[in-house]
C-alpha positions as CSV (number, residue, x, y, z in Angstrom):
1,M,-14.5,-20.8,61.4
2,G,-17.3,-18.4,62.3
3,R,-19.7,-16.7,60.0
4,L,-19.4,-13.4,58.4
5,D,-22.1,-10.8,57.8
6,Q,-21.3,-10.6,54.1
7,E,-24.0,-8.0,53.5
8,T,-22.2,-5.6,55.9
9,I,-18.9,-6.3,54.4
10,R,-20.2,-5.6,50.9
11,A,-21.8,-2.4,52.1
12,H,-18.4,-1.3,53.5
13,L,-16.7,-2.3,50.2
14,A,-19.3,-0.2,48.3
15,A,-18.7,2.8,50.6
16,L,-14.9,2.3,50.1
17,E,-15.3,2.3,46.3
18,E,-17.4,5.5,46.5
19,A,-14.8,7.2,48.7
20,V,-12.0,6.2,46.2
21,R,-14.1,7.4,43.3
22,V,-14.4,10.9,44.9
23,L,-10.8,10.9,46.0
24,R,-9.7,10.2,42.4
25,R,-11.3,13.6,41.5
26,L,-9.1,15.2,44.2
27,T,-5.8,13.9,43.0
28,G,-3.2,16.1,41.3
29,W,-2.7,18.5,44.1
30,G,0.6,18.8,45.9
31,A,1.2,19.4,49.5
32,A,1.6,23.2,49.0
33,E,-1.7,23.4,47.1
34,L,-3.6,21.5,49.8
35,Q,-2.0,23.5,52.6
36,A,-3.1,26.7,50.9
37,D,-6.7,25.7,50.5
38,P,-8.4,24.4,53.7
39,V,-11.5,23.2,51.7
40,R,-9.3,21.0,49.5
41,L,-7.3,19.8,52.5
42,W,-10.4,18.9,54.5
43,A,-12.0,17.2,51.5
44,V,-8.9,15.0,51.0
45,A,-8.5,14.3,54.7
46,H,-12.1,13.4,55.1
47,G,-12.1,11.2,52.0
48,V,-9.0,9.4,53.1
49,Q,-10.4,8.9,56.6
50,L,-13.6,7.4,55.2
51,A,-11.7,5.1,52.9
52,L,-9.4,3.9,55.6
53,Q,-12.2,3.4,58.1
54,N,-14.0,1.1,55.7
55,V,-10.9,-0.9,55.1
56,L,-10.3,-1.2,58.8
57,D,-14.0,-2.1,59.6
58,V,-13.9,-4.8,57.0
59,S,-10.7,-6.1,58.3
60,M,-11.8,-6.2,61.9
61,H,-15.1,-7.9,60.9
62,I,-13.4,-10.6,59.0
63,V,-10.7,-11.3,61.6
64,A,-13.3,-11.4,64.4
65,G,-15.5,-13.7,62.3
66,I,-12.9,-16.2,61.1
67,G,-9.7,-15.4,62.9
68,G,-9.7,-18.5,65.1
69,G,-10.4,-16.7,68.3
70,T,-7.3,-14.5,68.2
71,A,-8.4,-10.9,68.2
72,P,-5.9,-8.4,66.9
73,E,-4.6,-5.8,69.3
74,D,-5.2,-3.0,66.9
75,Y,-6.2,-2.0,63.4
76,R,-2.7,-2.7,62.1
77,G,-2.8,-6.2,63.5
78,A,-6.2,-6.7,61.7
79,L,-4.7,-5.8,58.4
80,V,-1.7,-8.1,58.9
81,A,-4.1,-10.9,60.0
82,L,-5.9,-10.7,56.6
83,G,-2.7,-12.0,55.0
84,R,-2.4,-14.8,57.6
85,L,-6.0,-15.8,56.9
86,G,-5.6,-15.8,53.1
87,V,-8.0,-13.0,52.5
88,V,-5.3,-10.9,50.8
89,E,-1.7,-11.7,49.9
90,Q,0.6,-11.5,52.9
91,A,3.0,-9.0,51.2
92,F,0.0,-6.8,50.3
93,A,-1.3,-7.0,53.9
94,E,2.0,-5.9,55.3
95,S,2.3,-3.1,52.7
96,I,-1.1,-1.6,53.6
97,A,-0.8,-2.2,57.4
98,P,0.7,1.3,57.9
99,M,-2.6,2.7,56.7
100,A,-3.9,2.1,60.3
101,G,-1.5,4.7,61.6
102,L,-2.7,7.4,59.2
103,R,-6.3,6.7,60.2
104,N,-5.4,7.1,63.8
105,I,-3.7,10.4,63.1
106,L,-6.7,11.6,61.1
107,V,-9.1,10.7,63.9
108,H,-7.1,11.4,67.1
109,S,-4.1,13.5,66.3
110,Y,-5.2,15.7,63.4
111,L,-3.1,18.6,64.7
112,R,0.0,16.5,63.9
113,L,-1.3,15.6,60.4
114,S,1.4,15.9,57.7
115,V,-0.1,17.0,54.4
116,D,2.6,15.0,52.7
117,R,1.0,11.8,54.2
118,L,-2.3,12.8,52.6
119,V,-0.6,13.3,49.2
120,Q,1.0,9.9,49.6
121,A,-2.4,8.3,50.4
122,L,-3.8,9.9,47.2
123,A,-0.9,8.3,45.3
124,R,-1.9,4.9,46.6
125,L,-5.6,4.8,45.7
126,D,-5.0,1.6,43.7
127,D,-4.3,-0.2,47.0
128,F,-7.9,0.5,48.0
129,D,-9.1,-1.0,44.7
130,A,-6.9,-4.0,45.2
131,F,-8.3,-4.4,48.7
132,V,-11.9,-4.4,47.4
133,R,-11.0,-7.0,44.7
134,A,-9.3,-9.3,47.1
135,V,-12.0,-9.2,49.7
136,A,-14.7,-9.6,47.1
137,A,-12.9,-12.6,45.6
138,F,-12.4,-14.1,49.1
139,L,-16.2,-13.8,49.8
140,A,-17.0,-15.3,46.4
141,L,-14.8,-18.3,47.1
142,N,-16.1,-18.8,50.6
143,P,-19.9,-18.3,50.4
144,E,-20.4,-20.5,53.4
145,L,-18.7,-18.0,55.7
């Protein structure tokens, strides 16, 4: 196993927690309300993108550091690999893996963005909290990494 830059991982986790804290203030709006207000829509889209990017950066860093030389082909693969590596529960890894697709749409195909997907992401903010807890617990149990 390789070594991890735990300081960088913790910085990403802190940024993720901040993004989720802000996103919690933006919950309660439906798709129609977001569609009608570009400022709200952009705030939610940007917050979700930041949260997702931090999850994916942490995932790629961990998999690259301790993944046994097998680099994932994409972000989705990195999330699934976290389950294989015991960083998160396998079922949780597979349930959050589709997050990678939303990140890609937000970054590369924003013209195809479904506001319903953003509303769904807001409804799953607890998954981000669970990710932070799982990664922090993994780091605490593996200080030698």
